[in-house]
C-alpha positions as CSV (number, residue, x, y, z in Angstrom):
1,M,118.9,91.4,146.2
2,M,117.2,95.0,146.1
3,K,120.3,96.1,143.8
4,R,120.4,93.3,141.4
5,I,116.6,93.7,141.0
6,F,116.8,97.2,140.4
7,S,120.1,96.8,137.8
8,A,118.0,93.8,136.3
9,S,115.0,95.9,135.6
10,L,117.3,99.1,134.3
11,V,118.7,96.9,132.0
12,L,115.3,95.7,130.4
13,S,114.1,99.0,130.7
14,L,116.8,100.5,128.7
15,L,116.6,97.5,126.2
16,A,113.0,97.9,125.8
17,G,113.9,101.8,124.8
18,A,116.3,100.5,122.3
19,T,113.9,98.1,120.8
20,G,111.1,100.8,120.7
21,A,113.5,103.5,119.4
22,C,114.6,101.0,116.5
23,A,111.0,100.3,115.9
24,Q,110.2,104.1,115.2
25,E,113.1,104.8,113.2
26,P,113.4,102.8,110.3
27,V,117.2,102.8,108.8
28,L,118.3,102.1,105.3
29,S,121.3,99.4,105.3
30,K,124.6,100.3,103.7
31,K,123.7,97.9,100.8
32,E,120.2,100.1,100.1
33,K,122.0,103.0,100.6
34,K,124.6,102.0,97.9
35,A,121.8,101.2,95.6
36,G,120.1,104.4,95.9
37,W,117.2,104.0,98.3
38,Q,115.8,106.8,100.3
39,L,113.2,106.8,103.1
40,L,110.2,108.6,102.3
41,F,109.1,108.6,106.0
42,D,110.8,108.9,109.2
43,G,109.0,107.3,111.3
44,K,109.0,109.9,113.8
45,T,107.1,113.1,112.1
46,T,105.0,113.4,109.1
47,N,108.1,115.7,107.0
48,G,107.8,115.3,103.5
49,W,104.2,114.8,103.3
50,R,101.1,116.8,103.3
51,G,97.4,116.7,101.8
52,Y,96.4,117.2,98.0
53,K,96.8,120.4,97.1
54,K,97.6,121.2,100.8
55,S,100.9,122.8,102.4
56,E,100.5,120.6,105.2
57,A,99.9,116.6,106.3
58,P,96.3,116.1,107.1
59,E,95.5,116.3,111.0
60,A,94.1,112.9,111.1
61,W,97.3,111.2,110.2
62,K,99.4,110.6,113.0
63,V,102.9,108.5,113.6
64,V,102.4,105.9,116.3
65,D,104.6,103.3,117.0
66,G,107.1,104.3,113.7
67,A,104.0,103.9,111.4
68,L,102.1,106.5,109.6
69,Y,98.3,105.8,111.1
70,F,95.0,106.9,109.7
71,D,93.1,107.7,113.1
72,T,89.5,107.6,112.7
73,D,88.8,108.6,116.2
74,A,90.6,111.8,115.7
75,K,88.7,112.6,112.4
76,K,85.2,112.0,114.2
77,A,86.3,114.5,116.7
78,G,86.9,117.2,113.9
79,A,90.8,116.7,112.9
80,K,90.9,117.2,109.0
81,G,91.3,114.3,107.2
82,G,92.1,113.2,103.6
83,D,94.8,111.4,101.5
84,I,98.6,112.0,102.5
85,M,100.9,112.4,99.9
86,T,104.8,113.0,99.0
87,A,105.5,116.8,98.8
88,E,107.7,115.4,95.7
89,A,106.7,113.9,92.7
90,Y,108.4,110.8,91.3
91,E,108.6,109.5,87.6
92,N,110.7,106.3,87.5
93,Y,111.1,104.7,90.8
94,E,110.8,101.1,93.1
95,L,108.6,102.0,95.8
96,E,108.2,99.5,98.8
97,L,106.5,99.8,102.1
98,Q,104.4,97.8,104.5
99,W,100.9,98.2,105.8
100,K,98.2,96.6,107.6
101,I,94.5,97.1,107.7
102,S,91.8,97.3,110.7
103,E,88.9,94.8,110.4
104,G,86.7,95.7,107.5
105,G,89.3,98.3,106.4
106,N,89.8,99.6,103.2
107,S,92.3,102.1,101.9
108,G,95.4,102.2,98.9
109,I,98.8,103.0,97.4
110,I,97.7,106.2,94.9
111,F,100.6,106.8,92.3
112,S,101.3,109.2,89.5
113,V,99.0,111.6,91.3
114,H,98.8,114.9,89.3
115,E,98.0,118.4,91.2
116,D,95.9,120.5,89.1
117,P,93.2,123.1,89.9
118,K,90.6,121.1,88.0
119,F,91.1,118.0,89.9
120,G,89.9,117.7,93.5
121,A,91.3,114.5,94.6
122,T,94.2,112.0,94.5
123,Y,92.5,109.5,92.7
124,Q,91.2,111.5,90.1
125,T,94.5,110.8,88.2
126,G,96.1,108.4,90.0
127,P,95.9,104.7,89.9
128,E,96.0,102.6,92.9
129,M,97.5,99.4,94.7
130,Q,94.5,98.2,96.6
131,V,94.9,98.0,100.5
132,L,91.8,95.8,102.1
133,D,90.6,93.4,104.6
134,D,89.7,90.9,101.7
135,D,87.5,89.0,103.9
136,K,84.7,91.6,105.4
137,H,84.9,94.2,103.3
138,S,82.6,94.2,100.5
139,D,84.8,95.3,98.1
140,G,86.9,91.9,98.6
141,K,83.8,90.2,96.5
142,I,84.4,92.5,93.7
143,H,86.9,91.1,90.8
144,K,89.7,93.3,90.7
145,H,89.3,95.1,94.1
146,N,91.2,92.9,96.3
147,S,94.7,93.7,98.1
148,G,97.7,93.9,95.6
149,D,95.2,94.4,92.7
150,L,95.7,97.5,90.4
151,Y,92.6,98.7,91.4
152,D,89.7,98.3,89.0
153,L,92.2,97.3,86.0
154,I,94.1,94.5,86.7
155,A,93.2,91.4,89.2
156,S,95.9,89.6,91.0
157,P,96.4,85.7,90.0
158,A,95.6,84.8,93.6
159,R,94.9,86.3,97.3
160,Y,98.0,86.9,99.1
161,A,97.1,89.2,101.6
162,K,97.9,88.4,105.4
163,P,95.4,88.3,108.2
164,V,94.2,91.4,109.7
165,G,96.7,93.1,111.8
166,E,99.5,91.6,110.4
167,W,101.8,93.6,108.2
168,N,102.2,93.0,104.1
169,T,105.0,94.2,102.3
170,A,103.6,96.1,98.7
171,K,106.1,97.2,95.7
172,I,105.3,99.5,93.1
173,I,107.8,99.6,90.5
174,K,107.6,102.2,87.6
175,N,109.9,102.6,85.0
176,N,109.6,104.5,81.6
177,G,105.7,103.5,81.6
178,K,106.3,100.0,82.6
179,L,104.5,99.4,85.7
180,T,104.8,96.3,88.0
181,L,103.2,95.4,90.9
182,I,104.5,93.2,93.6
183,F,102.5,92.2,97.1
184,N,104.1,89.8,99.7
185,G,106.7,88.7,97.0
186,H,104.1,87.9,94.6
187,K,103.8,89.7,91.3
188,T,100.1,90.9,90.9
189,A,99.9,93.4,87.8
190,E,102.3,94.4,85.2
191,V,101.4,96.7,82.4
192,D,103.2,99.6,80.3
193,M,100.9,102.8,80.9
194,T,102.0,104.0,77.6
195,S,100.6,101.2,75.5
196,E,97.2,100.5,73.9
197,E,96.7,97.7,76.4
198,W,96.5,100.3,79.0
199,K,94.2,102.6,77.3
200,K,91.9,99.5,76.8
201,L,92.1,98.6,80.5
202,V,91.1,102.3,81.2
203,A,88.2,102.5,78.9
204,G,86.8,99.0,80.6
205,S,87.0,100.1,83.7
206,K,85.5,102.6,85.9
207,F,87.6,105.4,85.1
208,K,86.7,105.6,81.4
209,S,85.2,108.7,81.6
210,W,87.8,110.2,83.9
211,D,89.9,112.9,82.2
212,G,93.4,112.6,82.9
213,F,93.2,109.4,85.2
214,G,96.6,107.3,84.3
215,A,97.4,110.0,82.2
216,Y,100.7,111.3,83.5
217,Q,104.0,109.7,84.0
218,K,105.4,112.1,86.9
219,G,103.4,112.6,89.6
220,H,103.0,112.0,93.8
221,I,102.4,109.1,95.8
222,A,99.7,109.0,98.2
223,L,97.8,106.7,100.9
224,Q,94.3,106.7,101.2
225,D,92.0,108.0,103.7
226,H,88.7,105.7,102.7
227,G,87.3,106.4,106.3
228,D,89.0,103.1,108.2
229,K,92.0,102.8,110.6
230,V,95.3,101.8,108.6
231,W,98.9,101.8,109.5
232,Y,102.2,102.3,107.0
233,R,105.6,102.2,107.6
234,N,109.1,101.4,106.4
235,I,108.2,103.3,103.4
236,K,111.3,103.8,100.9
237,I,112.1,104.8,97.2
238,R,114.7,104.0,94.8
239,Q,114.5,106.4,92.2
240,L,115.7,104.8,88.7
């Protein structure tokens, strides 16, 4: 009997280990590889990511259970925070990832980020797809500041975010200036970043006097440190 119990325990342990390994190592299917998808995050390290105008990833960004996690406790203890971004810059692509936010939390997916000594942060040049606890963060009451919105530029037609603690899927498609945001399977924004419409959107936003905002077609992709716990996983890109 003891032998059977031990064997069963061993099997369960091995299965648990296998499950954990799968959770920590995102894998592309053969179909995705054939279509040109590439992983931006290996589920184990911050390789391929760094801080804005930095050579290394900010210390407060950790890898936990296969996700890039912003650890607010580590930041409070002295670890360096700040947005984390791809080491490489991209212009025409389809980006897909999953995120979940802490209660009352705020973050964002920032793209077309341009590095230049005259800019001090990712958001000074890069537009943002909002990541938010719509119900408990104050931004949830502001038009064009909800999850899935093109932050302060275009509002989603409805609220599509899942409850706090559940994973949401975000997709950003950018090709020859045309930008499309898709959130949990719903199109939330579409605009040509080279058009007069884009100029009018920026002119009517908080970014109207920001030199360089939304002006660069090629740039880095960043995940925002807004001071709240947030998780990102299954981050992949297909260049177009």
